[in-house]
Structures are given as C-alpha cells and as structure tokens.
C-alpha positions, 0 to 999 in steps of 0.5 A: 525734836521729840522733848521725850526722846533726846536721841531723836533725828530731826525729820527733813522737810519732804520736798518735790521733784523740782527741788531735788532736781535743782539741788542735785544738779547743783551739787554734781556740778559743783563736784564736777567743778571742784575736780576740774577747775581749769575746766569750769574756768573756761566753761564760765569765761566761754559762756560770759563771752557769748553772752557779751558778743551776742547781746544784741540778739537777747536784748530785745527780750529784756526790754520785752520783759521790762515793758511787760514786767507785771504780767511777768511777776504774775505769771511767776507768782501763778506759777509758783502757787501751782507748783506749791499746790501740786507738790502738796497734793491740795487739788483744790488750791490748785484748780483755785490757781488755774481758774484765776490764771483761766480768769486773768487771760480771758479778761486780758484778751476781751478787755479792749483796754485792760487796767494796766494799759489804761493807767499806763496811758493816763499817766502818759497822757499827763506826762506829755502836757500837750499844747492845745490850740485855737487855729489850724496850721497850714500846709506845704510841701505836699507829697504825691506818691503814698509811701508804699507807691514809692516802695513798689515803684522804687523796687521795680527800678531794681536789678535782680540782685538789689532791693530798696529799704522803706522810704522816708520823707525826710529833709534834705539841703541840696546847694543851700536849698531846702527839700523834702524827699523820699530816701532809701537804700538800695541792698542786697537782695539775697542772703549771702551778699546780705551777709558779706555785702554792704550798702553801696547806693542811696535812692534820692527821689523829690517827693513833690514829683507826680512821676518820680524818677528813679533813674541814675541820676538820684542814685547817690554812691554812698559806703554803708557797712550796716544797712536795714536788712543786712544780717547779723553784725552788718544789720543795723539794729544789731550794731546800735543795740551794741553800741548802747551803754549799760543803762540805755541797753535795759530801757532803749529800742531801735525803730526807724532807720532813715537816710539824710545829709548832715551839715556837710552834704554827707549821707549819714544813717539816722536810727531813731531810739525809742527810750521805755520810761517808767518801772511798773507802768512803762511807756515809750518815749523819744531816746534820741537818734543813733548817727552812723557815719559811712566808712570801709568795710576793713576787717577792724570796722568789722571786729570794732563793730562786733565789740562796741557797735557802730555809730554815735548817740545823739540824745534828746536833749542835743538834737538842737546842736545838730542842725542837719537834725532839726526840722527832721523826720527823726521821732519813731513813729511807735512813740508818737502813735502812743502819745495819739493814743494817750488823747483818749483821756483829753476828756478826763479819767473816766473818758475810755471806761467801758459802756462810757466812752465820753470824749473817747477817740480813736486812730482810725487806720484804713484796711486799704492803706499799707501805711497807717497813721501818721502821715509826715506832712509840712505845716506852717504854725508860725510866719516864714522862716520860723523854726516851728515850721517843719515836719509833723507826725499828724494823726486824724482822730475820730470818736471812739465808735467806729460808726461815728466818722467825723474828726474829732481831734488833729494832733501834730507831733514834731517829728524832729522830737523838738517842741510840744506836741499840739492839739486841735480839738474840732469838737469843742467848737462844734466843728462838723469836720468829715474824718479821714475814714469817711473820705474813701466813699466820698471820693469813690462816689465823685467818679462811679464809672471809675475801676473801684475794684481794682484801684484805691483812694488811700493816704487821705492827709490833710491840705489847708489853705487860705481861700477867699479869706478863710481857712479851709480844711481839705483831704488830700487823697491819692487813687492808686492802682493795685497791682494783683486784683486779688489783693485789692481792698486788702493790705498790700503792695499799691503802686502808680506811676501818675496817680489821680489826686483829689482834694475833698472840702472837709466841711462840706464833703465835696471831691474835686480832682486836680492835676498832680503835676501842677500844684500851684492850680490847686487853689484855682481848681478848688476855688472855681468848683466850689465857690457856688457851695461856700457862697450858698452856705 
C-alpha cells in the first residue's frame, strides 16, 4: 500500500495463462458442485470406483515413476523453471533452462553408465554380499533343447485355436522322483476365447530328451481361470496386481509365470514378483511368489478376481516353509541380471569408470540367441542330497570390451531365491578359459562343411565334470536350424527336432560333437577325443 495514499488498493500480482486456466477451472467446478451436490458426489464416487477397479492398469506406471523418481523430479523442476521464465519474459533464462535440459538428455543418452545407475549398481553390489568360491561346481540334469526351440516345437503341435505360453525349465516331482522338465500352458490363440476362456491343459515335456514328446501323454488337464496371455481380468499379471496389498502395490511388479506341482501333485501357477527397493537409488530384488491354484470359472470367482485378484502371496522369508518351492525356479530373471550387472564393481568403486574399466565386466548376449543370459541349469556344490544342489541362474561374464572374450567371472544365483549368490573369479587365478561369446565361431570352425547360413550354435551353457582326476569346464552348445533362412543370424524363432550337440573345452578350445540321445556316453567321447591334447599340455 502506498504510504502517502491511504485509500490506494494493493495491486494484484500478474499471473500467466496457466495460472488463470487452473484457477478458473477450480472455481467453475466448485460453483457447479455447490449447485449440484448429488451429481458431484456421484461423479467423485464413480471416479474413485473406476480408479480402484482398473488399478491393475495404472499400477505399472506408478512403479515406473517410483523407479525413475529422480528423473521425474528433474523433469518437473525444469518444467517449472521453464514456465516461470516464459511467463516473466526472461528469455535468457528460458534459453538457459533449454540448454541445461538438452545437455542432461544428451549426456544421459550417450553415457553407457549414467551417474544415477552407477551409484545404484554400486549400492546393489554391496547389499547382496556375494560369496566368493574357489572351486567350480559340477553340473547335472543337462537340458538338450534350447528354450526357444521348445517354444517353436510346442507351437507346431498346437491346434488352430491354441498357442503355448513361454516354457520354463522347472523341477517336477513324479511318484516321488525328482525330474527337470519344460512346462508351459496351452492357451486360446484368438481374442474372444482369450477374453472368455481359461487354461484347460498344461504341456509337460522332459528337459533331458533330445526329441521331446508333445503328444497327449505329456498334456495334463487343468482348470486355471487366469493365464499369461489371457485378456483383461483373466490375465495373470492383472489378477496378481489386484491382489497386492497397499505397500506391495507401490513396490512390486509381477514378472515370470511358471507352472509347477505342489506337494500334493496338483498343478499350480507361480508368478515371480520383483520388489523395487530404495527411494532415490532403486533396484530390483526378489519379492516372493504369487501361487495361483486351479478353480472353476464361476461368476463368484470372476467377481472376486475383479476386486481382490487371485492367488496367495508367499514372501521370500517363507519360501523355505513350502517344499514345492524349494530348489525350484522362482527368481525373476530381471533380478538376477541386475545382480550380475552389479559385479562391475567387484574390483572397486572406480572399476566401471570411462577410460578406466579395470576389472569391469559385461553380460555377453549373443545376437543369434532368442534366450539371453541367465541360463537355468542344475549345479552340484556339495555332496549328494545337499540342499545346495539345485537350479541356479548362471552368468558367464566377460571383460568390459567386447573384443576380449575370455571367461572373466562365473556367477551362480540360486533360482529358488534361498542362499547366497556365488561368484567364481576366473581372472584372479589367471585361468584363461574361453568365454561364451567366443564359442559359436569355434563350433562353426569344427565343421566347415555345415550349412552355417541357416544353422547356428546357440545357448552355450556350462558342462563341468571330473575327468581323469581334474575338474574340467566345457561349453555345451546346441546347433539348431532356422525355419526361415531370411532370419538366420538374427534374433528370431529357431527349431530342431533332434539337434546336434557339441562340447567345447574352455581351456584348450577343442570342439567335440556328442550324441544327444546318450548323455552317459559324453564323458567317454570327450576323453577319447581330448586325452592326447590334455597329456601334451
């Protein structure tokens, strides 16, 4: 107020168009709701109701915003600064804000490891406390066919109105005997049946067979009202999100869906959950599993699913209370991949720094493989019968620069989520083993007459045995044929009824072709082919 003119009126601060748009909208809504209170109440109740019913569709965006909260906050601050400068016509400040935003975006895109992810990976590495081992475990229950080949072969056995879900290598107990098999659901192939139908059959084939049998004897009748590729409320992810409590609603995400048997031999659907831990520095950890049991597709079941979802949550701390989940493939692959990526800091905080990279590693994913690492395999760490002998997610980590293809580090992540992550550092003992990315050319060189334009060696996974008094590391490789020659060498669907198999000595780089139908003959074949090489060295 002007002190010399007591009757003067204070001048209202000038605002921009955005301020007046928001203010006028609120004022008009308040006026309308005051005149139509019942209509306003019904409108607000409808909005709250729809928000609750359709919460499964917006929850993933809430989780994404939480995971990327620093970036979201930065965008809001920059947006506010830009609008404030624009309203005040301060053009220098406008251009400064634009320049800062551009530099931030460009540097974030060009940096292989942005600062936020750098620190997050570092914190993840120290939080998981890996166990460093000095002796490699041996392998067992080797699967012959690669994952994508099983998917294609299973799809070829489908009727016109059916399709198979993504197969998983899991532990199954049949008549008291433990087996490791591929399991997948047979789902409706078209939209209308996917909206109204349910899962009536599970396909369960041996993981150790070279030529799996996809006929009726390996199909099990079931009744699951939710499935991986079913639509709307019948979708497994949607149903799982609806069942999440308030805290888990903002911190958990459903991922991999598997079909296994419970302790009574009944087939169940198991959904692996990711728990996003942290506030500013957020990383994925194991969030337990959602167990969905079979049930009739009744009206009450449908109504219940719309409101509270399906299934029972089993926390990571309670996994050991359920024998059917022990030594099982429970862990989300995204969780184990992030843990493996954090090993970039195994040589210290500055290891992944640009122009340094001392001790830095990478996860080598092969362009011809549909199934990237990790590979699920059975490892024996202890004597027969030990609970440590089970399925693991295996990573073959190589030096940071892709021109260096030696096996730097092997990482074993317990697939059931129980126990420490084990790390074997090959580089520390100068163990010059060939890395996984260098194996395909070695296999192709061993048989130059092969049609390598249409065929590819894929899924190089470890095969470790004690032969001639020494523990020897081999790469077990499956040679498959592309159905479509145009896509050979690219990521695409591959198949093979009886694939060729090779074992490559990681130390001496020699390739041995073995019989896929007789696993017991492999040691003898390797010994007869490589004994001369071993003795000469």
